[in-house]
All heavy atoms as TSV, in Angstrom:
chain	resi	resn	atom	element	x	y	z
A	1	MET	N	N	-16.670	-0.118	0.159
A	1	MET	CA	C	-17.065	1.234	-0.107
A	1	MET	C	C	-18.105	1.690	0.930
A	1	MET	O	O	-18.063	2.817	1.394
A	1	MET	CB	C	-17.635	1.334	-1.522
A	1	MET	CG	C	-17.771	2.738	-2.001
A	1	MET	SD	S	-18.268	2.875	-3.705
A	1	MET	CE	C	-16.767	2.465	-4.538
A	2	ARG	N	N	-19.001	0.805	1.271
A	2	ARG	CA	C	-20.022	1.139	2.259
A	2	ARG	C	C	-19.390	1.424	3.620
A	2	ARG	O	O	-19.773	2.381	4.298
A	2	ARG	CB	C	-21.019	-0.003	2.380
A	2	ARG	CG	C	-22.178	0.317	3.290
A	2	ARG	CD	C	-23.113	-0.846	3.469
A	2	ARG	NE	N	-23.557	-1.369	2.196
A	2	ARG	CZ	C	-24.240	-2.477	2.043
A	2	ARG	NH1	N	-24.558	-3.199	3.100
A	2	ARG	NH2	N	-24.615	-2.893	0.859
A	3	ALA	N	N	-18.439	0.620	4.024
A	3	ALA	CA	C	-17.781	0.823	5.315
A	3	ALA	C	C	-17.041	2.153	5.341
A	3	ALA	O	O	-17.065	2.867	6.350
A	3	ALA	CB	C	-16.816	-0.323	5.596
A	4	SER	N	N	-16.401	2.497	4.260
A	4	SER	CA	C	-15.694	3.778	4.181
A	4	SER	C	C	-16.674	4.935	4.264
A	4	SER	O	O	-16.414	5.932	4.941
A	4	SER	CB	C	-14.888	3.848	2.891
A	4	SER	OG	O	-14.238	5.088	2.796
A	5	PHE	N	N	-17.794	4.835	3.565
A	5	PHE	CA	C	-18.799	5.891	3.615
A	5	PHE	C	C	-19.293	6.095	5.039
A	5	PHE	O	O	-19.334	7.215	5.543
A	5	PHE	CB	C	-19.977	5.567	2.696
A	5	PHE	CG	C	-21.109	6.538	2.841
A	5	PHE	CD1	C	-21.055	7.762	2.218
A	5	PHE	CD2	C	-22.206	6.221	3.621
A	5	PHE	CE1	C	-22.094	8.669	2.371
A	5	PHE	CE2	C	-23.246	7.112	3.771
A	5	PHE	CZ	C	-23.188	8.343	3.151
A	6	PHE	N	N	-19.675	5.014	5.710
A	6	PHE	CA	C	-20.237	5.145	7.051
A	6	PHE	C	C	-19.202	5.602	8.074
A	6	PHE	O	O	-19.552	6.283	9.031
A	6	PHE	CB	C	-20.904	3.844	7.498
A	6	PHE	CG	C	-22.239	3.640	6.864
A	6	PHE	CD1	C	-22.442	2.609	5.973
A	6	PHE	CD2	C	-23.282	4.499	7.135
A	6	PHE	CE1	C	-23.676	2.429	5.370
A	6	PHE	CE2	C	-24.526	4.327	6.546
A	6	PHE	CZ	C	-24.721	3.290	5.655
A	7	SER	N	N	-17.946	5.265	7.874
A	7	SER	CA	C	-16.940	5.716	8.831
A	7	SER	C	C	-16.561	7.176	8.628
A	7	SER	O	O	-16.029	7.808	9.539
A	7	SER	CB	C	-15.691	4.830	8.753
A	7	SER	OG	O	-15.057	4.992	7.505
A	8	ASN	N	N	-16.881	7.752	7.455
A	8	ASN	CA	C	-16.514	9.141	7.166
A	8	ASN	C	C	-17.697	10.080	6.992
A	8	ASN	O	O	-17.508	11.265	6.752
A	8	ASN	CB	C	-15.654	9.191	5.900
A	8	ASN	CG	C	-14.331	8.517	6.094
A	8	ASN	OD1	O	-13.571	8.869	6.971
A	8	ASN	ND2	N	-14.054	7.521	5.272
A	9	LYS	N	N	-18.902	9.592	7.114
A	9	LYS	CA	C	-20.071	10.427	6.857
A	9	LYS	C	C	-20.209	11.571	7.852
A	9	LYS	O	O	-20.877	12.556	7.566
A	9	LYS	CB	C	-21.344	9.602	6.806
A	9	LYS	CG	C	-21.847	9.111	8.132
A	9	LYS	CD	C	-23.147	8.380	7.960
A	9	LYS	CE	C	-23.683	7.961	9.307
A	9	LYS	NZ	N	-24.987	7.337	9.178
A	10	SER	N	N	-19.556	11.489	8.989
A	10	SER	CA	C	-19.611	12.579	9.963
A	10	SER	C	C	-19.008	13.862	9.392
A	10	SER	O	O	-19.353	14.958	9.842
A	10	SER	CB	C	-18.894	12.184	11.248
A	10	SER	OG	O	-17.523	11.965	10.997
A	11	MET	N	N	-18.147	13.746	8.401
A	11	MET	CA	C	-17.585	14.924	7.742
A	11	MET	C	C	-18.696	15.753	7.103
A	11	MET	O	O	-18.673	16.988	7.160
A	11	MET	CB	C	-16.569	14.520	6.664
A	11	MET	CG	C	-15.335	13.856	7.188
A	11	MET	SD	S	-14.286	13.205	5.870
A	11	MET	CE	C	-13.811	14.706	5.019
A	12	LEU	N	N	-19.659	15.107	6.499
A	12	LEU	CA	C	-20.751	15.801	5.823
A	12	LEU	C	C	-21.856	16.228	6.783
A	12	LEU	O	O	-22.571	17.192	6.519
A	12	LEU	CB	C	-21.350	14.919	4.726
A	12	LEU	CG	C	-20.429	14.562	3.578
A	12	LEU	CD1	C	-21.149	13.663	2.584
A	12	LEU	CD2	C	-19.915	15.807	2.885
A	13	GLU	N	N	-21.987	15.537	7.885
A	13	GLU	CA	C	-23.041	15.874	8.842
A	13	GLU	C	C	-22.794	17.226	9.490
A	13	GLU	O	O	-23.723	17.880	9.948
A	13	GLU	CB	C	-23.167	14.786	9.901
A	13	GLU	CG	C	-23.749	13.502	9.354
A	13	GLU	CD	C	-23.739	12.370	10.358
A	13	GLU	OE1	O	-23.075	12.474	11.403
A	13	GLU	OE2	O	-24.402	11.355	10.068
A	14	LYS	N	N	-21.572	17.687	9.508
A	14	LYS	CA	C	-21.238	18.988	10.085
A	14	LYS	C	C	-21.774	20.136	9.229
A	14	LYS	O	O	-21.873	21.259	9.691
A	14	LYS	CB	C	-19.727	19.127	10.217
A	14	LYS	CG	C	-19.105	18.144	11.170
A	14	LYS	CD	C	-17.606	18.253	11.165
A	14	LYS	CE	C	-16.983	17.154	11.995
A	14	LYS	NZ	N	-15.526	17.156	11.911
A	15	MET	N	N	-22.128	19.869	7.980
A	15	MET	CA	C	-22.569	20.909	7.064
A	15	MET	C	C	-24.036	21.283	7.264
A	15	MET	O	O	-24.489	22.279	6.732
A	15	MET	CB	C	-22.340	20.454	5.613
A	15	MET	CG	C	-20.889	20.265	5.291
A	15	MET	SD	S	-20.615	19.647	3.634
A	15	MET	CE	C	-21.567	20.767	2.655
A	16	HIS	N	N	-24.793	20.501	7.992
A	16	HIS	CA	C	-26.207	20.754	8.269
A	16	HIS	C	C	-27.028	20.851	6.989
A	16	HIS	O	O	-27.941	21.655	6.873
A	16	HIS	CB	C	-26.382	22.017	9.107
A	16	HIS	CG	C	-25.600	21.988	10.376
A	16	HIS	ND1	N	-25.888	21.116	11.407
A	16	HIS	CD2	C	-24.505	22.693	10.775
A	16	HIS	CE1	C	-25.038	21.303	12.386
A	16	HIS	NE2	N	-24.181	22.245	12.039
A	17	ARG	N	N	-26.698	20.051	6.009
A	17	ARG	CA	C	-27.451	19.956	4.763
A	17	ARG	C	C	-27.669	18.480	4.461
A	17	ARG	O	O	-26.901	17.632	4.884
A	17	ARG	CB	C	-26.679	20.551	3.588
A	17	ARG	CG	C	-26.567	22.034	3.609
A	17	ARG	CD	C	-25.868	22.478	2.357
A	17	ARG	NE	N	-25.916	23.917	2.219
A	17	ARG	CZ	C	-25.314	24.558	1.263
A	17	ARG	NH1	N	-24.615	23.895	0.362
A	17	ARG	NH2	N	-25.402	25.857	1.182
A	18	ASP	N	N	-28.697	18.216	3.695
A	18	ASP	CA	C	-28.956	16.845	3.257
A	18	ASP	C	C	-28.400	16.654	1.851
A	18	ASP	O	O	-28.548	17.534	0.996
A	18	ASP	CB	C	-30.444	16.538	3.248
A	18	ASP	CG	C	-31.023	16.490	4.649
A	18	ASP	OD1	O	-30.265	16.176	5.578
A	18	ASP	OD2	O	-32.226	16.742	4.799
A	19	TYR	N	N	-27.765	15.534	1.637
A	19	TYR	CA	C	-27.212	15.203	0.328
A	19	TYR	C	C	-27.617	13.795	-0.056
A	19	TYR	O	O	-27.773	12.927	0.795
A	19	TYR	CB	C	-25.676	15.263	0.347
A	19	TYR	CG	C	-25.133	16.664	0.393
A	19	TYR	CD1	C	-24.773	17.245	1.591
A	19	TYR	CD2	C	-24.987	17.392	-0.768
A	19	TYR	CE1	C	-24.277	18.527	1.635
A	19	TYR	CE2	C	-24.495	18.678	-0.735
A	19	TYR	CZ	C	-24.145	19.243	0.467
A	19	TYR	OH	O	-23.667	20.511	0.502
A	20	TYR	N	N	-27.767	13.601	-1.338
A	20	TYR	CA	C	-27.946	12.267	-1.882
A	20	TYR	C	C	-26.680	11.948	-2.645
A	20	TYR	O	O	-26.340	12.642	-3.605
A	20	TYR	CB	C	-29.163	12.204	-2.812
A	20	TYR	CG	C	-30.452	12.461	-2.091
A	20	TYR	CD1	C	-31.047	13.712	-2.119
A	20	TYR	CD2	C	-31.062	11.445	-1.372
A	20	TYR	CE1	C	-32.225	13.951	-1.443
A	20	TYR	CE2	C	-32.249	11.678	-0.695
A	20	TYR	CZ	C	-32.816	12.924	-0.731
A	20	TYR	OH	O	-33.978	13.160	-0.065
A	21	ILE	N	N	-25.979	10.931	-2.217
A	21	ILE	CA	C	-24.704	10.577	-2.823
A	21	ILE	C	C	-24.806	9.160	-3.374
A	21	ILE	O	O	-25.241	8.243	-2.676
A	21	ILE	CB	C	-23.557	10.661	-1.802
A	21	ILE	CG1	C	-23.442	12.091	-1.277
A	21	ILE	CG2	C	-22.248	10.208	-2.415
A	21	ILE	CD1	C	-22.451	12.259	-0.162
A	22	VAL	N	N	-24.398	9.025	-4.617
A	22	VAL	CA	C	-24.386	7.718	-5.262
A	22	VAL	C	C	-22.964	7.450	-5.725
A	22	VAL	O	O	-22.361	8.263	-6.424
A	22	VAL	CB	C	-25.347	7.692	-6.477
A	22	VAL	CG1	C	-25.248	6.365	-7.192
A	22	VAL	CG2	C	-26.755	7.993	-6.042
A	23	PHE	N	N	-22.430	6.328	-5.312
A	23	PHE	CA	C	-21.114	5.902	-5.763
A	23	PHE	C	C	-21.304	4.793	-6.793
A	23	PHE	O	O	-21.990	3.813	-6.526
A	23	PHE	CB	C	-20.266	5.362	-4.608
A	23	PHE	CG	C	-19.857	6.410	-3.621
A	23	PHE	CD1	C	-20.484	6.506	-2.396
A	23	PHE	CD2	C	-18.839	7.302	-3.919
A	23	PHE	CE1	C	-20.110	7.468	-1.475
A	23	PHE	CE2	C	-18.451	8.264	-3.011
A	23	PHE	CZ	C	-19.087	8.349	-1.789
A	24	ILE	N	N	-20.679	4.959	-7.920
A	24	ILE	CA	C	-20.707	3.928	-8.958
A	24	ILE	C	C	-19.273	3.506	-9.201
A	24	ILE	O	O	-18.424	4.322	-9.562
A	24	ILE	CB	C	-21.346	4.452	-10.258
A	24	ILE	CG1	C	-22.787	4.865	-9.986
A	24	ILE	CG2	C	-21.265	3.387	-11.344
A	24	ILE	CD1	C	-23.451	5.559	-11.143
A	25	TYR	N	N	-19.021	2.247	-8.980
A	25	TYR	CA	C	-17.668	1.713	-9.156
A	25	TYR	C	C	-17.640	0.835	-10.392
A	25	TYR	O	O	-18.377	-0.133	-10.479
A	25	TYR	CB	C	-17.244	0.918	-7.923
A	25	TYR	CG	C	-15.845	0.383	-8.045
A	25	TYR	CD1	C	-14.764	1.217	-7.891
A	25	TYR	CD2	C	-15.619	-0.948	-8.360
A	25	TYR	CE1	C	-13.476	0.746	-8.029
A	25	TYR	CE2	C	-14.337	-1.429	-8.501
A	25	TYR	CZ	C	-13.271	-0.581	-8.342
A	25	TYR	OH	O	-12.003	-1.038	-8.486
A	26	LYS	N	N	-16.792	1.212	-11.331
A	26	LYS	CA	C	-16.662	0.430	-12.563
A	26	LYS	C	C	-15.193	0.063	-12.758
A	26	LYS	O	O	-14.379	0.918	-13.068
A	26	LYS	CB	C	-17.132	1.250	-13.765
A	26	LYS	CG	C	-18.622	1.457	-13.813
A	26	LYS	CD	C	-19.036	2.328	-14.966
A	26	LYS	CE	C	-18.635	1.700	-16.264
A	26	LYS	NZ	N	-19.145	2.404	-17.444
A	27	SER	N	N	-14.875	-1.171	-12.520
A	27	SER	CA	C	-13.522	-1.649	-12.723
A	27	SER	C	C	-13.534	-3.173	-12.679
A	27	SER	O	O	-14.495	-3.787	-12.241
A	27	SER	CB	C	-12.591	-1.103	-11.649
A	27	SER	OG	O	-11.275	-1.520	-11.903
A	28	PHE	N	N	-12.438	-3.726	-13.099
A	28	PHE	CA	C	-12.322	-5.186	-13.109
A	28	PHE	C	C	-11.570	-5.731	-11.898
A	28	PHE	O	O	-11.457	-6.920	-11.729
A	28	PHE	CB	C	-11.622	-5.652	-14.384
A	28	PHE	CG	C	-12.447	-5.402	-15.604
A	28	PHE	CD1	C	-12.085	-4.427	-16.509
A	28	PHE	CD2	C	-13.608	-6.124	-15.838
A	28	PHE	CE1	C	-12.850	-4.190	-17.631
A	28	PHE	CE2	C	-14.380	-5.892	-16.950
A	28	PHE	CZ	C	-13.998	-4.915	-17.860
A	29	TYR	N	N	-11.055	-4.836	-11.069
A	29	TYR	CA	C	-10.329	-5.300	-9.889
A	29	TYR	C	C	-10.903	-4.640	-8.641
A	29	TYR	O	O	-11.534	-3.590	-8.714
A	29	TYR	CB	C	-8.837	-4.996	-10.008
A	29	TYR	CG	C	-8.495	-3.527	-9.904
A	29	TYR	CD1	C	-8.107	-2.977	-8.692
A	29	TYR	CD2	C	-8.558	-2.691	-11.002
A	29	TYR	CE1	C	-7.801	-1.647	-8.574
A	29	TYR	CE2	C	-8.247	-1.349	-10.908
A	29	TYR	CZ	C	-7.876	-0.836	-9.691
A	29	TYR	OH	O	-7.575	0.500	-9.579
A	30	LEU	N	N	-10.686	-5.237	-7.513
A	30	LEU	CA	C	-11.163	-4.709	-6.242
A	30	LEU	C	C	-9.980	-4.050	-5.521
A	30	LEU	O	O	-9.033	-4.743	-5.139
A	30	LEU	CB	C	-11.745	-5.839	-5.389
A	30	LEU	CG	C	-12.366	-5.428	-4.078
A	30	LEU	CD1	C	-13.554	-4.507	-4.321
A	30	LEU	CD2	C	-12.820	-6.656	-3.313
A	31	PRO	N	N	-10.022	-2.730	-5.345
A	31	PRO	CA	C	-8.905	-2.058	-4.669
A	31	PRO	C	C	-8.910	-2.344	-3.172
A	31	PRO	O	O	-9.910	-2.814	-2.618
A	31	PRO	CB	C	-9.160	-0.580	-4.944
A	31	PRO	CG	C	-10.606	-0.482	-5.198
A	31	PRO	CD	C	-11.028	-1.792	-5.782
A	32	GLU	N	N	-7.817	-2.018	-2.537
A	32	GLU	CA	C	-7.720	-2.191	-1.094
A	32	GLU	C	C	-8.561	-1.142	-0.387
A	32	GLU	O	O	-8.835	-0.063	-0.924
A	32	GLU	CB	C	-6.262	-2.055	-0.653
A	32	GLU	CG	C	-5.363	-3.147	-1.172
A	32	GLU	CD	C	-3.948	-2.997	-0.672
A	32	GLU	OE1	O	-3.707	-2.219	0.275
A	32	GLU	OE2	O	-3.077	-3.667	-1.232
A	33	PHE	N	N	-8.948	-1.448	0.838
A	33	PHE	CA	C	-9.770	-0.530	1.621
A	33	PHE	C	C	-9.088	0.815	1.788
A	33	PHE	O	O	-9.738	1.868	1.737
A	33	PHE	CB	C	-10.105	-1.125	2.992
A	33	PHE	CG	C	-10.908	-0.196	3.849
A	33	PHE	CD1	C	-12.266	-0.046	3.621
A	33	PHE	CD2	C	-10.305	0.536	4.848
A	33	PHE	CE1	C	-13.018	0.827	4.407
A	33	PHE	CE2	C	-11.038	1.408	5.631
A	33	PHE	CZ	C	-12.398	1.553	5.408
A	34	LYS	N	N	-7.797	0.810	1.974
A	34	LYS	CA	C	-7.035	2.056	2.157
A	34	LYS	C	C	-7.250	3.001	0.974
A	34	LYS	O	O	-7.488	4.197	1.161
A	34	LYS	CB	C	-5.547	1.722	2.314
A	34	LYS	CG	C	-4.644	2.903	2.397
A	34	LYS	CD	C	-3.191	2.463	2.436
A	34	LYS	CE	C	-2.328	3.596	1.950
A	34	LYS	NZ	N	-0.983	3.189	1.648
A	35	ASN	N	N	-7.198	2.488	-0.230
A	35	ASN	CA	C	-7.374	3.313	-1.426
A	35	ASN	C	C	-8.806	3.822	-1.545
A	35	ASN	O	O	-9.035	4.975	-1.919
A	35	ASN	CB	C	-6.994	2.526	-2.680
A	35	ASN	CG	C	-5.533	2.159	-2.695
A	35	ASN	OD1	O	-4.713	2.789	-2.043
A	35	ASN	ND2	N	-5.204	1.130	-3.436
A	36	ILE	N	N	-9.758	2.971	-1.243
A	36	ILE	CA	C	-11.163	3.385	-1.289
A	36	ILE	C	C	-11.419	4.472	-0.247
A	36	ILE	O	O	-12.053	5.485	-0.534
A	36	ILE	CB	C	-12.103	2.192	-1.046
A	36	ILE	CG1	C	-12.006	1.200	-2.195
A	36	ILE	CG2	C	-13.539	2.650	-0.850
A	36	ILE	CD1	C	-12.741	-0.085	-1.965
A	37	ASN	N	N	-10.914	4.283	0.943
A	37	ASN	CA	C	-11.116	5.240	2.024
A	37	ASN	C	C	-10.508	6.602	1.669
A	37	ASN	O	O	-11.125	7.636	1.902
A	37	ASN	CB	C	-10.529	4.692	3.320
A	37	ASN	CG	C	-11.074	5.393	4.528
A	37	ASN	OD1	O	-12.263	5.690	4.596
A	37	ASN	ND2	N	-10.215	5.678	5.478
A	38	GLU	N	N	-9.324	6.614	1.113
A	38	GLU	CA	C	-8.688	7.870	0.697
A	38	GLU	C	C	-9.527	8.575	-0.369
A	38	GLU	O	O	-9.692	9.796	-0.325
A	38	GLU	CB	C	-7.284	7.618	0.159
A	38	GLU	CG	C	-6.283	7.242	1.214
A	38	GLU	CD	C	-4.935	6.839	0.632
A	38	GLU	OE1	O	-4.780	6.847	-0.608
A	38	GLU	OE2	O	-4.044	6.518	1.429
A	39	SER	N	N	-10.078	7.826	-1.293
A	39	SER	CA	C	-10.911	8.405	-2.350
A	39	SER	C	C	-12.194	8.997	-1.783
A	39	SER	O	O	-12.606	10.094	-2.171
A	39	SER	CB	C	-11.248	7.357	-3.405
A	39	SER	OG	O	-10.094	6.925	-4.057
A	40	VAL	N	N	-12.823	8.295	-0.874
A	40	VAL	CA	C	-14.057	8.798	-0.265
A	40	VAL	C	C	-13.771	10.071	0.525
A	40	VAL	O	O	-14.529	11.048	0.439
A	40	VAL	CB	C	-14.715	7.716	0.620
A	40	VAL	CG1	C	-15.831	8.291	1.478
A	40	VAL	CG2	C	-15.238	6.586	-0.243
A	41	ILE	N	N	-12.701	10.102	1.263
A	41	ILE	CA	C	-12.332	11.301	2.021
A	41	ILE	C	C	-12.075	12.471	1.073
A	41	ILE	O	O	-12.514	13.597	1.326
A	41	ILE	CB	C	-11.109	11.023	2.919
A	41	ILE	CG1	C	-11.521	10.095	4.069
A	41	ILE	CG2	C	-10.526	12.324	3.478
A	41	ILE	CD1	C	-10.358	9.581	4.891
A	42	ASN	N	N	-11.385	12.223	-0.033
A	42	ASN	CA	C	-11.142	13.285	-1.013
A	42	ASN	C	C	-12.447	13.805	-1.604
A	42	ASN	O	O	-12.615	15.017	-1.771
A	42	ASN	CB	C	-10.218	12.797	-2.134
A	42	ASN	CG	C	-8.792	12.634	-1.686
A	42	ASN	OD1	O	-8.368	13.267	-0.739
A	42	ASN	ND2	N	-8.059	11.782	-2.367
A	43	ILE	N	N	-13.355	12.922	-1.916
A	43	ILE	CA	C	-14.656	13.331	-2.453
A	43	ILE	C	C	-15.411	14.166	-1.431
A	43	ILE	O	O	-15.970	15.219	-1.754
A	43	ILE	CB	C	-15.476	12.095	-2.872
A	43	ILE	CG1	C	-14.838	11.440	-4.097
A	43	ILE	CG2	C	-16.930	12.473	-3.153
A	43	ILE	CD1	C	-15.390	10.067	-4.412
A	44	PHE	N	N	-15.443	13.735	-0.185
A	44	PHE	CA	C	-16.142	14.489	0.857
A	44	PHE	C	C	-15.512	15.858	1.058
A	44	PHE	O	O	-16.214	16.850	1.248
A	44	PHE	CB	C	-16.158	13.712	2.165
A	44	PHE	CG	C	-17.120	12.554	2.185
A	44	PHE	CD1	C	-17.216	11.747	3.291
A	44	PHE	CD2	C	-17.936	12.264	1.103
A	44	PHE	CE1	C	-18.109	10.690	3.345
A	44	PHE	CE2	C	-18.823	11.201	1.127
A	44	PHE	CZ	C	-18.916	10.418	2.253
A	45	ASN	N	N	-14.188	15.935	1.029
A	45	ASN	CA	C	-13.521	17.224	1.171
A	45	ASN	C	C	-13.871	18.158	0.013
A	45	ASN	O	O	-14.039	19.371	0.216
A	45	ASN	CB	C	-12.004	17.051	1.269
A	45	ASN	CG	C	-11.581	16.566	2.635
A	45	ASN	OD1	O	-12.218	16.857	3.635
A	45	ASN	ND2	N	-10.493	15.812	2.672
A	46	LYS	N	N	-13.986	17.646	-1.191
A	46	LYS	CA	C	-14.371	18.471	-2.334
A	46	LYS	C	C	-15.801	18.971	-2.186
A	46	LYS	O	O	-16.105	20.126	-2.511
A	46	LYS	CB	C	-14.228	17.690	-3.645
A	46	LYS	CG	C	-12.791	17.495	-4.059
A	46	LYS	CD	C	-12.705	16.722	-5.349
A	46	LYS	CE	C	-11.258	16.454	-5.699
A	46	LYS	NZ	N	-11.138	15.723	-6.970
A	47	ILE	N	N	-16.694	18.129	-1.690
A	47	ILE	CA	C	-18.074	18.543	-1.461
A	47	ILE	C	C	-18.116	19.663	-0.434
A	47	ILE	O	O	-18.792	20.688	-0.619
A	47	ILE	CB	C	-18.944	17.351	-1.020
A	47	ILE	CG1	C	-19.120	16.362	-2.175
A	47	ILE	CG2	C	-20.299	17.824	-0.506
A	47	ILE	CD1	C	-19.760	15.056	-1.764
A	48	ILE	N	N	-17.383	19.499	0.652
A	48	ILE	CA	C	-17.354	20.510	1.711
A	48	ILE	C	C	-16.774	21.815	1.180
A	48	ILE	O	O	-17.297	22.900	1.433
A	48	ILE	CB	C	-16.544	19.994	2.917
A	48	ILE	CG1	C	-17.296	18.854	3.602
A	48	ILE	CG2	C	-16.273	21.122	3.913
A	48	ILE	CD1	C	-16.459	18.076	4.589
A	49	LYS	N	N	-15.703	21.727	0.435
A	49	LYS	CA	C	-15.044	22.918	-0.095
A	49	LYS	C	C	-15.949	23.686	-1.051
A	49	LYS	O	O	-15.996	24.915	-1.036
A	49	LYS	CB	C	-13.767	22.499	-0.816
A	49	LYS	CG	C	-12.992	23.634	-1.429
A	49	LYS	CD	C	-11.777	23.103	-2.143
A	49	LYS	CE	C	-11.135	24.199	-2.981
A	49	LYS	NZ	N	-10.047	23.668	-3.804
A	50	ASN	N	N	-16.683	22.981	-1.896
A	50	ASN	CA	C	-17.494	23.634	-2.912
A	50	ASN	C	C	-18.859	24.098	-2.421
A	50	ASN	O	O	-19.498	24.910	-3.086
A	50	ASN	CB	C	-17.692	22.693	-4.100
A	50	ASN	CG	C	-16.404	22.477	-4.863
A	50	ASN	OD1	O	-15.567	23.361	-4.937
A	50	ASN	ND2	N	-16.242	21.297	-5.429
A	51	HIS	N	N	-19.325	23.611	-1.286
A	51	HIS	CA	C	-20.679	23.940	-0.858
A	51	HIS	C	C	-20.747	24.605	0.494
A	51	HIS	O	O	-21.811	24.657	1.101
A	51	HIS	CB	C	-21.546	22.680	-0.858
A	51	HIS	CG	C	-21.743	22.135	-2.234
A	51	HIS	ND1	N	-22.472	22.795	-3.185
A	51	HIS	CD2	C	-21.280	21.019	-2.827
A	51	HIS	CE1	C	-22.459	22.095	-4.304
A	51	HIS	NE2	N	-21.740	21.016	-4.110
A	52	CYS	N	N	-19.653	25.115	0.976
A	52	CYS	CA	C	-19.692	25.846	2.266
A	52	CYS	C	C	-19.367	27.297	2.070
A	52	CYS	O	O	-18.775	27.741	1.205
A	52	CYS	CB	C	-18.713	25.244	3.253
A	52	CYS	SG	S	-19.301	23.744	4.002
């Protein structure tokens, strides 16, 4: 999750605002990186859409 955040954080840096983001993962299995990365990108896109 950390690697996905750092590889995609440039999406939020374009907004010129500061955000505090907390990810809480609750599950019994560890998903693949591909699924985590897609979820993080979707979350970032929703943040951009709602706050620009």
